Backbone as CSV, one residue per row, in Angstrom:
resi,resn,N_x,N_y,N_z,CA_x,CA_y,CA_z,C_x,C_y,C_z
1,MET,-24.986,-103.471,-1.514,-26.270,-102.682,-1.929,-26.006,-101.374,-2.659
2,GLU,-27.119,-101.785,-3.437,-26.790,-100.948,-5.228,-27.437,-99.970,-4.739
3,LEU,-27.427,-98.685,-5.067,-27.758,-97.470,-4.839,-28.702,-96.620,-5.950
4,PHE,-29.791,-96.091,-5.836,-30.359,-95.310,-6.716,-29.747,-94.204,-6.826
5,PRO,-29.006,-93.326,-8.216,-28.597,-92.182,-8.193,-29.948,-91.178,-8.636
6,ILE,-29.917,-90.222,-7.821,-30.755,-89.364,-7.827,-30.408,-88.018,-7.533
7,PHE,-31.358,-86.736,-8.328,-31.258,-85.631,-7.718,-32.232,-85.262,-7.531
8,LEU,-32.316,-84.444,-6.437,-33.825,-84.070,-5.389,-34.030,-82.722,-6.052
9,LYS,-35.142,-82.398,-5.900,-35.462,-80.820,-6.198,-36.066,-80.690,-4.958
10,LEU,-35.266,-79.628,-3.790,-35.863,-79.353,-2.386,-36.247,-77.526,-2.746
11,GLU,-36.452,-77.338,-3.893,-37.311,-75.905,-3.537,-38.322,-75.641,-2.740
12,GLY,-38.203,-75.063,-1.711,-39.589,-74.747,-0.969,-39.728,-76.085,0.100
13,ARG,-39.243,-77.207,-0.076,-39.129,-78.271,1.150,-38.428,-78.307,2.439
14,ASN,-39.322,-78.588,3.565,-38.683,-77.941,4.489,-37.519,-79.417,5.355
15,CYS,-36.526,-78.641,5.546,-35.311,-79.678,5.794,-34.655,-78.855,7.405
16,LEU,-34.042,-80.340,7.929,-34.047,-80.179,9.629,-32.525,-80.510,9.557
17,VAL,-31.981,-79.609,10.196,-30.218,-79.624,10.427,-30.488,-79.781,11.658
18,VAL,-29.590,-80.795,12.397,-29.416,-81.011,13.696,-27.751,-80.555,14.022
19,GLY,-27.714,-79.900,14.693,-26.499,-79.862,14.617,-25.428,-78.645,13.624
20,ALA,-24.844,-77.307,14.218,-24.363,-76.597,13.319,-22.874,-76.290,13.622
21,GLY,-22.176,-77.456,13.701,-20.484,-77.413,13.444,-19.722,-77.055,12.165
22,GLN,-18.787,-77.313,12.049,-18.362,-76.990,10.654,-19.146,-77.866,9.904
23,VAL,-19.439,-79.350,9.630,-20.241,-80.355,8.823,-21.148,-79.681,8.946
24,GLY,-22.036,-79.379,10.141,-23.463,-78.978,9.617,-23.892,-77.591,8.806
25,THR,-22.801,-76.966,9.073,-22.950,-75.367,8.642,-22.528,-75.738,6.943
26,GLN,-21.978,-76.840,6.405,-21.703,-77.299,5.314,-22.982,-77.445,4.726
27,LYS,-23.585,-78.483,5.450,-25.218,-79.020,4.998,-25.776,-77.994,4.844
28,ILE,-26.348,-76.854,5.621,-26.872,-76.271,5.669,-26.736,-75.172,4.286
29,SER,-25.602,-74.647,4.223,-24.978,-74.094,3.260,-25.601,-74.587,1.475
30,GLY,-25.422,-75.997,1.694,-26.016,-76.998,0.489,-27.619,-76.745,0.139
31,LEU,-28.165,-77.252,1.303,-29.627,-77.383,1.319,-30.337,-75.937,1.004
32,LEU,-29.249,-74.672,1.407,-30.262,-73.419,1.052,-29.798,-73.033,-0.404
33,ASP,-28.450,-73.632,-0.848,-28.198,-73.221,-2.048,-29.742,-73.922,-3.238
34,ALA,-29.766,-75.295,-2.716,-31.406,-76.000,-3.637,-32.196,-75.273,-3.389
35,GLY,-32.398,-74.499,-2.664,-33.710,-73.684,-2.525,-34.752,-74.319,-1.446
36,ALA,-34.207,-75.118,-0.496,-34.799,-75.865,0.768,-35.142,-74.829,1.899
37,ARG,-35.868,-75.281,2.815,-36.465,-74.063,3.682,-35.903,-74.881,4.500
38,VAL,-34.899,-74.603,5.771,-34.064,-75.237,6.655,-34.359,-74.667,8.040
39,THR,-34.382,-75.283,8.506,-34.771,-75.475,10.254,-33.060,-76.154,10.800
40,VAL,-32.989,-75.420,11.725,-31.445,-75.745,12.031,-31.991,-75.825,13.790
41,VAL,-31.624,-77.302,14.900,-31.598,-77.328,15.893,-29.950,-77.179,16.503
42,GLU,-29.680,-76.520,17.177,-28.210,-76.222,17.366,-28.415,-75.234,19.128
43,PRO,-27.717,-76.413,20.444,-28.051,-75.815,21.420,-27.348,-74.224,21.841
44,SER,-25.848,-74.329,20.912,-24.899,-73.154,20.970,-24.549,-72.886,19.846
45,PRO,-25.269,-72.167,19.068,-24.896,-71.652,17.498,-23.380,-70.930,17.656
46,ALA,-22.420,-71.223,17.183,-21.899,-70.233,16.717,-22.128,-68.576,16.098
47,PHE,-21.781,-67.603,17.125,-22.448,-66.180,16.357,-22.433,-66.195,14.718
48,ALA,-21.072,-66.171,14.848,-20.508,-66.212,13.218,-21.400,-67.319,12.158
49,VAL,-21.564,-68.098,12.725,-22.674,-69.224,11.576,-24.096,-68.594,11.713
50,ARG,-24.507,-68.508,12.587,-26.040,-67.715,12.759,-25.748,-66.018,11.907
51,GLU,-24.895,-65.532,11.570,-24.693,-64.133,10.715,-24.933,-64.817,9.886
52,PHE,-23.816,-65.767,9.347,-23.798,-66.131,8.057,-24.997,-66.530,7.326
53,PHE,-25.783,-67.110,7.875,-27.116,-67.673,7.765,-28.228,-66.943,7.589
54,GLY,-27.925,-65.604,8.867,-29.196,-64.752,8.994,-30.052,-65.377,9.168
55,ASP,-31.682,-64.764,8.300,-32.986,-64.972,8.493,-33.202,-65.823,7.216
56,ARG,-32.203,-66.528,6.456,-32.532,-67.826,5.661,-32.913,-68.920,6.074
57,VAL,-32.592,-69.293,7.692,-32.580,-70.385,8.415,-33.253,-70.032,9.675
58,ILE,-34.524,-70.572,9.979,-35.075,-71.053,11.693,-34.243,-71.683,12.330
59,TRP,-33.794,-70.933,13.420,-32.796,-71.513,14.579,-33.381,-71.749,15.530
60,HIS,-33.115,-72.859,16.438,-33.656,-73.024,17.554,-32.594,-74.045,18.404
61,GLU,-32.186,-72.490,19.381,-31.464,-72.715,20.412,-31.735,-73.626,21.294
62,ARG,-31.482,-74.882,21.122,-31.706,-75.801,22.082,-31.500,-77.465,21.859
63,LYS,-31.491,-78.330,22.642,-31.269,-79.654,22.009,-32.097,-80.377,20.995
64,TYR,-32.602,-81.209,20.308,-33.253,-81.730,19.514,-34.447,-82.502,20.118
65,PHE,-35.600,-82.415,19.670,-36.722,-83.282,20.327,-37.316,-83.684,18.812
66,PRO,-37.873,-85.097,19.192,-38.433,-85.751,17.772,-39.626,-84.654,17.286
67,GLY,-40.217,-84.239,18.068,-41.002,-83.030,17.014,-40.592,-81.976,16.140
68,ASP,-39.191,-81.928,16.507,-38.676,-81.235,15.365,-38.787,-81.728,14.045
69,LEU,-39.056,-82.854,13.865,-39.398,-84.036,12.500,-40.907,-83.445,11.771
70,ASP,-41.412,-82.620,12.600,-42.553,-82.561,12.462,-42.931,-81.728,10.883
71,ASN,-43.382,-82.557,9.859,-43.428,-81.695,8.312,-42.282,-81.625,7.637
72,LYS,-41.060,-82.853,7.958,-40.091,-82.299,7.320,-39.792,-83.161,6.394
73,PHE,-39.104,-83.251,5.243,-38.736,-83.999,4.103,-37.728,-84.246,4.502
74,LEU,-36.409,-83.937,4.818,-35.315,-85.150,5.253,-34.671,-84.019,6.503
75,VAL,-33.841,-84.912,7.032,-33.110,-84.353,8.355,-31.748,-85.121,8.015
76,ILE,-30.733,-83.960,8.415,-29.579,-84.485,9.003,-28.557,-84.042,9.752
77,ALA,-28.624,-85.508,10.565,-27.707,-85.144,12.197,-26.236,-84.985,11.861
78,ALA,-25.883,-83.918,12.791,-24.388,-83.500,12.284,-24.255,-83.006,13.937
79,THR,-24.572,-84.124,14.624,-24.165,-83.857,16.163,-23.059,-84.459,16.422
80,SER,-22.188,-84.445,17.441,-21.025,-84.977,18.212,-21.853,-86.359,18.979
81,ASP,-22.766,-86.465,19.339,-23.629,-87.357,20.264,-23.710,-88.660,19.380
82,GLU,-23.662,-89.774,19.611,-24.250,-90.883,18.305,-25.390,-90.905,19.433
83,ARG,-25.112,-91.044,20.549,-27.245,-91.350,21.047,-28.353,-90.667,20.052
84,VAL,-28.107,-89.175,19.936,-28.776,-88.459,19.483,-29.027,-88.410,17.893
85,ASN,-27.714,-89.067,17.444,-27.659,-89.308,16.165,-28.503,-90.256,15.713
86,ARG,-28.831,-91.380,16.616,-29.553,-92.373,16.476,-30.885,-92.464,16.816
87,GLN,-31.017,-91.437,17.489,-32.237,-90.983,17.805,-33.219,-90.808,16.878
88,ILE,-32.250,-89.507,16.375,-32.758,-88.743,15.215,-32.935,-89.629,13.784
89,TYR,-32.277,-90.556,13.740,-32.319,-91.498,12.807,-33.560,-92.256,12.845
90,GLU,-33.644,-92.726,14.018,-34.602,-93.973,13.972,-36.252,-93.411,14.290
91,GLU,-36.268,-92.148,14.888,-37.655,-91.340,14.292,-37.736,-91.074,13.085
92,ALA,-37.113,-90.775,12.428,-36.954,-89.969,11.213,-37.440,-91.158,9.730
93,GLN,-36.786,-92.846,10.590,-37.191,-94.017,9.351,-39.022,-94.065,9.945
94,ARG,-39.233,-93.950,11.434,-40.741,-94.275,11.451,-41.600,-93.141,11.070
95,ARG,-41.077,-92.098,10.788,-41.903,-91.306,9.891,-41.808,-91.042,8.315
96,GLY,-40.979,-92.140,8.273,-40.553,-91.839,6.623,-39.985,-90.657,5.915
97,ILE,-38.982,-90.405,6.964,-38.433,-89.165,6.340,-36.879,-89.562,6.151
98,LEU,-36.350,-88.918,4.844,-35.069,-89.382,4.141,-34.249,-88.645,5.485
99,ALA,-33.378,-89.590,6.064,-32.503,-88.815,6.839,-30.578,-89.346,6.383
100,ASN,-29.833,-88.496,7.004,-28.373,-88.498,6.801,-27.539,-88.584,8.130
101,VAL,-27.064,-89.585,8.878,-26.226,-89.210,9.727,-24.937,-89.186,9.366
102,VAL,-24.289,-88.203,9.691,-23.008,-87.569,8.657,-21.979,-88.974,9.606
103,ASP,-21.153,-88.932,8.387,-20.197,-90.143,8.986,-20.508,-91.212,9.503
104,VAL,-21.811,-91.887,9.096,-22.269,-93.102,9.906,-23.206,-93.831,8.575
105,PRO,-22.377,-94.248,7.726,-23.133,-94.562,6.276,-24.119,-95.475,6.714
106,PRO,-24.356,-96.279,7.906,-25.512,-97.497,8.090,-26.662,-96.738,8.841
107,LEU,-26.206,-95.092,9.048,-27.482,-94.507,9.587,-27.856,-93.808,8.348
108,CYS,-27.938,-93.920,7.128,-28.146,-92.858,6.284,-29.110,-93.647,4.971
109,ASP,-30.105,-92.769,4.519,-30.670,-92.984,3.560,-30.160,-92.361,2.266
110,PHE,-29.671,-91.594,2.227,-28.723,-90.571,1.255,-27.522,-90.512,1.533
111,TYR,-26.081,-90.564,0.626,-25.305,-90.132,0.996,-24.691,-88.486,-0.174
112,TYR,-23.830,-87.943,0.395,-23.726,-86.857,-0.111,-22.341,-87.003,-1.275
113,PRO,-22.593,-86.873,-2.610,-21.361,-87.048,-3.291,-20.570,-86.003,-3.785
114,ALA,-19.538,-86.387,-4.033,-18.794,-85.185,-4.502,-19.138,-84.630,-5.881
115,LEU,-19.328,-83.316,-5.708,-19.421,-83.055,-7.334,-19.048,-82.186,-8.142
116,VAL,-18.863,-81.891,-9.311,-17.982,-80.938,-9.920,-19.533,-80.087,-10.485
117,ARG,-19.412,-79.297,-10.759,-20.690,-78.549,-11.595,-20.140,-77.962,-12.396
118,ARG,-20.612,-77.461,-13.345,-20.603,-76.289,-14.731,-21.628,-76.289,-15.010
119,GLY,-22.301,-74.951,-14.714,-23.259,-74.293,-14.612,-24.642,-75.483,-14.254
120,ALA,-25.466,-75.552,-15.309,-26.718,-76.892,-15.028,-25.918,-78.214,-14.740
121,LEU,-24.707,-77.958,-15.534,-24.141,-79.520,-15.549,-23.239,-80.092,-14.553
122,VAL,-24.134,-81.626,-13.610,-23.525,-81.439,-12.482,-23.510,-83.053,-12.604
123,VAL,-21.726,-83.139,-12.344,-20.901,-84.489,-12.282,-20.989,-84.915,-10.990
124,ALA,-21.944,-86.236,-10.473,-21.873,-86.417,-9.493,-21.048,-87.657,-8.897
125,VAL,-20.187,-88.092,-7.674,-19.212,-89.247,-7.669,-19.553,-89.348,-6.128
126,SER,-19.635,-90.770,-6.388,-19.919,-91.257,-5.110,-19.566,-93.256,-4.856
127,SER,-19.392,-93.537,-3.527,-18.798,-94.523,-3.647,-19.648,-95.442,-2.560
128,GLY,-20.585,-94.886,-2.513,-21.994,-95.340,-1.472,-21.450,-95.504,-0.248
129,GLY,-20.802,-94.579,0.229,-20.349,-94.225,1.669,-18.814,-94.897,2.418
130,GLU,-18.527,-95.838,1.149,-17.561,-96.658,1.481,-16.275,-95.655,1.989
131,SER,-15.856,-94.755,0.718,-14.769,-93.955,0.846,-14.818,-92.425,0.234
132,PRO,-15.164,-91.933,1.203,-15.805,-90.431,0.657,-14.490,-89.823,-0.043
133,HIS,-12.999,-89.925,0.538,-11.801,-89.099,0.442,-11.669,-90.529,-0.930
134,LEU,-11.809,-91.224,-1.557,-11.956,-91.774,-3.272,-13.196,-91.353,-3.382
135,ALA,-14.342,-90.825,-3.872,-15.062,-89.974,-4.356,-14.164,-88.414,-4.340
136,GLN,-13.692,-88.273,-3.591,-13.208,-86.520,-3.769,-12.201,-86.365,-4.957
137,ARG,-11.143,-87.678,-4.775,-9.841,-87.820,-5.668,-10.515,-88.048,-6.907
138,VAL,-11.681,-88.947,-7.259,-12.263,-89.118,-8.351,-12.820,-87.885,-8.946
139,ARG,-13.909,-86.734,-8.194,-14.239,-85.892,-8.694,-12.611,-84.503,-8.947
140,ASP,-11.875,-84.469,-8.240,-11.271,-83.378,-8.661,-10.544,-84.017,-10.080
141,GLU,-10.372,-85.535,-10.439,-9.430,-85.703,-11.695,-10.801,-85.289,-12.970
142,ILE,-12.190,-85.388,-12.397,-13.098,-85.073,-13.546,-13.216,-83.456,-13.662
143,ASN,-12.845,-82.962,-12.357,-12.829,-81.259,-12.551,-11.528,-80.734,-13.467
144,GLN,-10.633,-81.379,-13.385,-9.590,-81.081,-14.308,-9.652,-81.525,-15.778
145,LEU,-10.379,-82.348,-16.332,-10.771,-82.729,-17.299,-11.701,-81.928,-18.108
146,LEU,-12.683,-81.219,-17.356,-13.702,-80.648,-17.763,-13.661,-79.041,-18.243
147,PRO,-13.778,-78.759,-19.479,-13.589,-76.826,-19.145,-14.272,-76.181,-18.424
148,ASP,-13.781,-75.162,-18.067,-14.713,-73.942,-17.437,-15.263,-73.600,-18.012
149,HIS,-15.551,-73.538,-19.466,-16.795,-72.899,-19.971,-17.674,-73.859,-20.135
150,LEU,-17.691,-74.623,-19.799,-18.705,-75.905,-20.175,-20.163,-75.475,-19.354
151,GLY,-20.169,-74.786,-18.749,-21.572,-73.858,-18.728,-22.220,-73.491,-19.291
152,GLU,-21.415,-72.399,-19.929,-22.173,-71.708,-20.689,-22.377,-72.459,-22.329
153,THR,-21.846,-73.686,-22.615,-22.095,-74.567,-24.120,-23.721,-74.983,-23.095
154,VAL,-23.705,-75.413,-21.628,-24.662,-76.631,-21.335,-25.991,-75.309,-21.814
155,GLU,-25.778,-73.888,-21.249,-27.038,-72.966,-21.312,-27.217,-72.726,-22.998
156,ARG,-26.214,-72.797,-23.643,-26.681,-72.617,-24.941,-27.473,-74.021,-25.666
157,ILE,-27.222,-75.050,-24.983,-28.003,-76.259,-25.874,-29.139,-76.194,-24.783
158,GLY,-29.195,-75.775,-24.027,-30.704,-75.899,-23.312,-31.748,-74.801,-23.929
159,ASN,-31.111,-73.390,-24.166,-31.924,-72.697,-24.832,-32.369,-73.280,-26.253
160,GLU,-31.814,-73.444,-27.160,-31.640,-74.640,-28.431,-32.539,-75.323,-27.999
161,ARG,-32.402,-76.254,-27.180,-33.328,-77.321,-27.346,-34.695,-77.050,-26.942
162,ARG,-35.134,-76.052,-25.855,-36.281,-75.750,-25.160,-36.841,-74.839,-26.764
163,ARG,-36.015,-74.527,-27.885,-36.481,-74.203,-28.726,-36.996,-75.077,-29.985
164,ILE,-36.590,-75.962,-30.129,-36.364,-77.245,-30.933,-37.942,-78.002,-30.515
165,LEU,-37.956,-78.209,-28.957,-39.189,-78.707,-28.260,-40.541,-77.684,-28.709
166,ARG,-40.692,-76.655,-28.676,-41.287,-75.781,-29.120,-41.686,-75.732,-30.469
167,GLU,-40.855,-75.689,-31.253,-41.569,-75.341,-32.459,-41.462,-77.020,-33.839
168,HIS,-41.119,-78.076,-33.183,-41.165,-78.939,-34.045,-41.694,-80.232,-33.040
169,ALA,-43.019,-80.563,-34.377,-43.472,-82.171,-33.372,-42.663,-83.300,-33.096
170,PRO,-43.497,-84.204,-32.180,-42.450,-85.077,-31.472,-42.218,-86.105,-32.946
171,GLY,-40.951,-86.639,-32.970,-41.158,-87.793,-34.252,-39.459,-87.743,-34.417
172,LYS,-39.359,-88.498,-35.241,-37.857,-88.884,-35.372,-37.247,-87.384,-36.194
173,GLU,-37.269,-86.844,-36.779,-36.756,-85.615,-36.901,-36.204,-84.839,-35.921
174,ARG,-37.123,-84.589,-34.872,-36.585,-83.474,-33.627,-35.855,-84.646,-32.795
175,VAL,-36.258,-85.971,-32.509,-34.923,-86.499,-32.071,-33.487,-86.528,-32.367
176,GLN,-33.459,-86.501,-33.744,-32.196,-86.167,-34.290,-31.713,-84.609,-34.081
177,MET,-32.679,-83.634,-34.148,-32.371,-82.295,-33.948,-31.386,-82.135,-32.867
178,LEU,-32.251,-82.674,-31.622,-32.036,-82.950,-30.476,-30.463,-83.417,-30.428
179,ARG,-30.528,-84.619,-30.843,-29.353,-85.187,-31.321,-27.993,-84.644,-31.222
180,ASP,-28.242,-84.143,-32.523,-27.034,-83.076,-33.351,-26.828,-81.918,-32.542
181,LEU,-27.561,-81.660,-31.545,-27.156,-80.489,-30.494,-25.523,-80.848,-30.087
182,VAL,-25.355,-82.296,-29.731,-24.238,-82.684,-29.048,-23.440,-83.795,-29.540
183,TYR,-24.243,-84.509,-30.736,-23.230,-85.133,-31.548,-23.547,-84.864,-32.584
184,PRO,-22.420,-84.985,-33.263,-22.252,-84.441,-34.827,-22.864,-85.751,-35.698
185,ARG,-24.076,-85.566,-36.664,-24.959,-86.363,-37.424,-24.395,-87.860,-37.747
186,GLY,-25.407,-88.699,-36.709,-25.059,-90.207,-37.248,-24.127,-90.928,-35.681
187,VAL,-23.712,-89.873,-34.991,-22.653,-90.488,-33.630,-23.323,-90.549,-32.731
188,GLY,-23.763,-91.450,-32.170,-24.268,-91.633,-30.833,-25.864,-92.172,-30.913
189,ALA,-25.891,-92.356,-32.364,-27.332,-92.471,-32.683,-27.552,-94.418,-32.330
């Protein structure tokens, strides 16, 4: 199956995580970093987890029920109960909600890639759910290749790009100026 690579804007979107164990906690953190509004359903969340996220998360200390999916954009099922995970996935499918059942590729609309970040530059590596460990290994190799200061370079180029777009009319000259930000003149044309 061919996957469509995409970066989602989750700022202000309602997302649900069912399960707040170690894996669920990682997913909560990532969603919060992306600006999502996160609701967590977990019958017995560890106090440390609740304290770590504080009031940035809406907590429901109980088992999952289908109404938890109301008005949600995506859901992550991170429970150890296969039956509950399948129920979440099937209900999400009926409602058209993106779903990820952790470590069960057939029950996922999307996979979490292994990431390398340098400021606004993000390199994502995926094995399509076949081997997350291989994706992590490739990520680690890419991470070693990219300089640490690349984030600063991306920011500088972004500022200059915005200036060019603001000050120059669309056309060949502007396209060349944008290319020149990252390629020496004539390379990559």
